[in-house]
ZAMARGU-4260 file (C-alpha; in steps of 0.2 Angstrom, whole numbers, plus 5000, padded with zeros to 4 digits):
<rodrens>
0) 5214/5405/5306 | 5217/5404/5325 | 5234/5397/5322 | 5239/5410/5309 | 5233/5424/5322
5) 5243/5415/5336 | 5259/5415/5324 | 5256/5434/5320 | 5254/5438/5338 | 5270/5428/5343
10) 5280/5436/5329 | 5274/5454/5334 | 5278/5450/5352 | 5295/5444/5348 | 5299/5459/5336
15) 5293/5471/5349 | 5298/5465/5367 | 5313/5453/5365 | 5331/5459/5369 | 5334/5463/5350
20) 5316/5470/5348 | 5310/5488/5345 | 5308/5491/5364 | 5326/5487/5368 | 5331/5497/5353
25) 5323/5513/5360 | 5330/5510/5377 | 5347/5508/5370 | 5345/5524/5359 | 5339/5534/5375
30) 5354/5527/5384 | 5366/5532/5370 | 5359/5550/5370 | 5361/5551/5389 | 5379/5545/5388
35) 5383/5557/5373 | 5376/5572/5384 | 5386/5566/5398 | 5402/5566/5387 | 5398/5583/5381
40) 5397/5589/5399 | 5413/5581/5404 | 5422/5588/5389 | 5416/5606/5394 | 5422/5603/5412
45) 5439/5596/5405 | 5441/5612/5394 | 5437/5623/5409 | 5450/5614/5420 | 5463/5615/5407
50) 5461/5634/5406 | 5462/5635/5424 | 5478/5624/5424 | 5486/5636/5411 | 5481/5651/5421
55) 5489/5644/5437 | 5505/5639/5428 | 5507/5656/5420 | 5499/5669/5433 | 5505/5673/5450
60) 5490/5683/5453 | 5479/5668/5449 | 5489/5657/5461 | 5487/5670/5475 | 5468/5672/5472
65) 5466/5653/5474 | 5477/5652/5489 | 5467/5666/5497 | 5450/5661/5492 | 5451/5642/5493
70) 5463/5639/5507 | 5461/5655/5517 | 5480/5659/5516 | 5486/5677/5520 | 5502/5686/5518
75) 5513/5689/5534 | 5506/5704/5544 | 5489/5704/5536 | 5473/5703/5546 | 5457/5693/5541
80) 5440/5700/5545 | 5426/5688/5543 | 5408/5694/5541 | 5393/5683/5543
</rodrens>
């Protein structure tokens, strides 16, 4: 009886906690879900960047806006006023 109980416990432990057991399965499943969410986020970022690239390729106004806001560029003769 004790031998059978020990075997059952050993099998249960093996099925649950080994590298191919349920615990590992749920860890891998959670990791897969995390990675899928990260992929979705990166795809959205890619789409946004592609749209901005198209705007920059086709719009002089967008290029000027980026040059002014991001790089602080000004046209000749313009004055910059900074407010804090």
